[in-house]
N, C-alpha and C positions, 0 to 999 in steps of 0.2 A: 504494500500500500504506500503510495507516494504522491507527490504533487500532481503527477499525470492523471491520477484518479480523483483529484480534488480534495483529497484527505490531508490537508496540510495545516489545519489549525492546531494550536497547542493541545487542546483536549483530545482531538482525534489522533494525534501522533502519540500522546501518552497512552491512549487505549491500545494503539497498535503495538507500542513497546511492551506494555504489560502482558499482552498476549504472546509476544515473541519470547518473553522471559518467564513464562508461566511455570517453568520447571524450578525456578528459584523461589525461596520463601520470602524474598525481599523485592519481588518484581516491581511493585508499585513505588516503593522508596527509591530503588535504583533508577527507574524511569524518570522520576522527578529530578533526581540529582544530575542525571545526564542531560536532561533538558535545561536545567539551570546553568550547567556548564556551557552549553551551546549559546544560550541567550544572555549569559553573564547577568543573571538575575537571581532573586531569592524565590523561595517556594510560594510566598504570598503573592508575588506577581503572577505565578501560574494560575492561582485560584481567582485572581482578580480579572485576568484577561484570557479566559479559556478559549475564546473564539478568535484570538489574534492569529493570523496566518504566519507560518514560517516562510522565509524567502528560500530560493533554490539552494543557496550555499548553506543556510542553516539546516535545511532538510537533509542535505547530503551528510553534513557533519553529524547530525543526530542519528541518522540511520547507520553510519559507520560505527559510532560508539555503541549503539544497541547491538550490532552484529558482533563487536568485540566482546561485549558483556555476555552475549549468548554463547560465545565460544569458551567462556569461563574466566576471561581476564578480570582481575579484581577491580571493583569500582574505584578504589583509591588510586590505583595506577592510571586509570582512565581520566580521573579528575586531576591527578597530580598532587593531591593533598589528602590528609585525614585529620579530623579534629580529635584531640586527645586532651583530657583534663580541661583547662581553659584556653588551650593553645590550638592554633592551626598550623599543622606541620606539613612541609613539603615531603613527598615520598618518591621513591624511585625503585626500580627492580633490583637495585644494589642492596636494599635493606628490607627487613621485615616490615609489614604494615602495623603500626601501633594498634593494639586492640583494647577495647574497654576493660577487659578483665585485668589488664596490667595496672589499671588505676588502683587496684587493691594493694599492689606493691608500694605505690606512692603513698597511699593512706597509712599503711603499716609503718613506713619509714617516718612519716610526719608525726606519728604518735609516740615515737621513741623519746626517752628522756635525754636529749642532747643539748649541749650548750648553744648559745645564740650565734656563735661563730664557728660552728662545727665544720670540719674538713671532710668532704664527702666525695666518693668516687663511684661512678656508674660504669661497670664492666660490660663491654659489648653494647655500646650506647645506641648503635643504629642511627635512627633519625634524631637522636638526642631526646626522645620523648620523656624518659624518666628523669634525667638530669635537669632538663628545662622545667618540668613540672615542679620538681623539688625547689629549684631556684626561684620559681615564680611565687612560691608560698613562703620561702625563707630567704629573703634578699640578703641577709647577712651571712648565710652559709657560703663556704668556699667550695663550689661544686666543679668537679671535673668529670669528663667522660672520655673513655678510650674505646677504640674499635680497630680491628686488624685490617678492615677494608678502607682504603684511602677514599673511595667515593662516598662511603658512609660518613667518614669524618668531615669531608667537605660539605655534605648535605646537612649534618648536624650544626656546623658553623653557620650555614645559611639560615637555618631555623632559629638559632640563637639571635642572629641579627634581626630577622623578621619579627620575632616576638619580643624585641627590646630587652634581650637578656645576653648582651654581648660579653659580659664578664664570665660566663660559663666557659671553661677551657676544654677544648676537644683536641685530642692528639691521637696519632696512629700508634697502636701497640697490639701485638698478639698476646692477649691477656697481660701478664706482667713484664713481658720481654723488653719493652722500651719505656718502662715506668721508672722515673727517677725516685730516689729514696724519699719517702713521705710517710707521715703518720696520720692515718684516717680514722675519724671517729665513727664513720659509717661507710661500708661498702655495700652497694646494692647491685643486683645482676638479674637480668632476664636472659639466661644463657640458652644455647640450644639444649633441648631436653626431650626431643621426640626419638623414640626407638627407630633405628635405621630401617627396620622391616615393617614399620607401622603402615597399615592400610590408609591411615589418615593422610599420608603424603600424596595419595592419588585422588584426593577429594578437594573440591572447592578452591579457594584462593591460593592455598599453599602450593598447588601445582605450578604456580608462576613465581613463587618466592624463592630466594636463594637457599638451596638445600643445606649449605654450610652453616646457615644461621638457624636451622631447624633441628638437625639430627646430631646425636651424640652417642654413638656406640649402640650395642645390642640392647641395653636397658635404658638408654637415654641419659645416663648419669655420668658419662665419661668426663665432660667438661666440669661439672660440679665437683667430681672426684679430684680433679686437678686444681680447681680454684681454692677449695677450702684450706688445704695445708699450705699453699703458697700465699694465700691472703694474710696469714698470720704475721708474716714479716712486715706487712704494711699497715697493721692495725695498732692504734693507740691503746693504752690500758682501758678496759671497760668499753671497748668499741663493739659495734654490732655488724654482723654479716647477714644480709637478707637476700633470699632467692625467690623468684617465681619458678614454678615447676609444674609438671603434669599432676592431675588430680589423684593419681594412684602412686605418686612418688614421695609423699610426705614422710612415711616411715623410713624410707631409704635415706632421704636427705637428713632427717633428724639423727639417724645412726651415724652418718658421716661426720656431722658436726660434733656429736658427743665423743666419737673416736679421736677427734682432734682437740679435745679439752675445752670445747665451748660449753657454756652454761646457760641457764634460763632458756633452753631450747624449746621452741613451740611452733605450732603451725596455725595459720589463720585461714578460715574458710570463706569462700565466695558466697554470693546470694543463693546459690543452689545447694549450699551445704558441703561443697567439695573443698578439701584443703588444697590451696593453690599457692600459698606463700609460707616459707619456713625460715626461721631466724634463730640466731644464737648470739650470746655475748662472750667476748674473749677477755678474760680478766687480766691476762699477762702478768 
């Protein structure tokens, strides 16, 4: 259905897109987001002017985006951004797309008893989502983010500038390999934690995301297994280490923390009751 058939109003094209994307549980939302991208408007505009026609260029652009989405391409990559916390973050295929469930990690970190000028590190920062969210809430914290992917680091820096948080420092480092000596009061990480044979990798958006940012060995815990003992060297006394992980991995992560002398080890559950964040305090 296209302009040649006269079906070129906003409402008619949204209905067309919703039908094309009917296999998705977010067809209506995706259609509106893609339309707003083409028209450079907000969703209120779509509801206010449903009969407004698209011109030929807009129609082609919209149909192209709908076809891409139908093939499975993530909406965030098609839009070029994803909203996270109170921020709008640029995204690219070089990084994972920030997900709402990661806000639980941010909330957990913000609830910790840290001083007003805490030194904080985000391991595997990607778009910079966690580091920037923390810095937006705690402007006196000294926040840094590292990632082994140079493109991710560049993107995180852009997001810091765009969200008026240029003081957050982003550098390239494969975990701790390029990290200068520092003493952090808090280290947070949303590391790769998907089992390398997981069927999840063949579903939805993750098919288009970098596998290196998703998988971590047979049980998904290889990176966490590496991070915990190596993080100790960079933690101040009474500092915290906080991870996001899969909903079946809490016991494994807790055990790894306790094996490395962390105390006050506990997990935090999401709104569905699944433990998704685990943390511990290193007394040193």
